C-alpha positions, -999 to 999 in steps of 0.1 A, spaced: 0 0 0 12 35 -7 0 63 14 6 101 11 8 124 41 5 161 39 30 178 62 24 215 68 51 237 54 61 252 87 66 217 102 85 204 72 108 234 73 119 225 108 130 190 98 167 186 91 182 177 57 170 177 22 136 162 11 150 127 9 165 129 44 132 144 57 112 115 42 135 89 57 135 107 91 97 108 92 94 71 83 119 63 111 99 84 136 67 68 125 81 33 128 96 40 163 63 55 175 42 26 162 67 1 177 66 19 210 27 18 209 30 -20 201 11 -14 169 38 -31 148 65 -57 154 103 -51 154 106 -65 119 77 -44 106 93 -13 122 126 -20 106 110 -25 72 89 7 75 120 27 85 140 11 56 167 -2 81 182 -35 90 168 -48 122 200 -41 142 201 -5 130 164 -1 139 171 -16 173 199 10 177 175 38 168 150 25 194 177 26 220 186 62 212 150 70 219 149 49 250 122 27 236 125 -8 252 125 -39 231 93 -59 234 106 -95 240 81 -118 257 84 -152 272 67 -165 241 93 -148 219 121 -165 239 104 -199 237 101 -195 200 137 -185 197 148 -214 219 128 -239 198 143 -224 166 178 -227 180 184 -189 182 193 -189 219 227 -200 231 230 -226 258 
């Protein structure tokens, strides 16, 4: 799905960088906010922001947004062999 957002000029002018940097920055902020609200998953946030998952996790850390990792997530990772012994 493609969606268009109208950003008021006075708000857009306060965003750093050129148009491309502003667009990426807005997508990153949207992804971080939606992840913090538990609307999207970590993988979905990284995809929305256009970042690798580790880079997205770093951005979350910069914003002091905790990683949502539940017991079910851990059990899934354990079953999949993703947790060390």
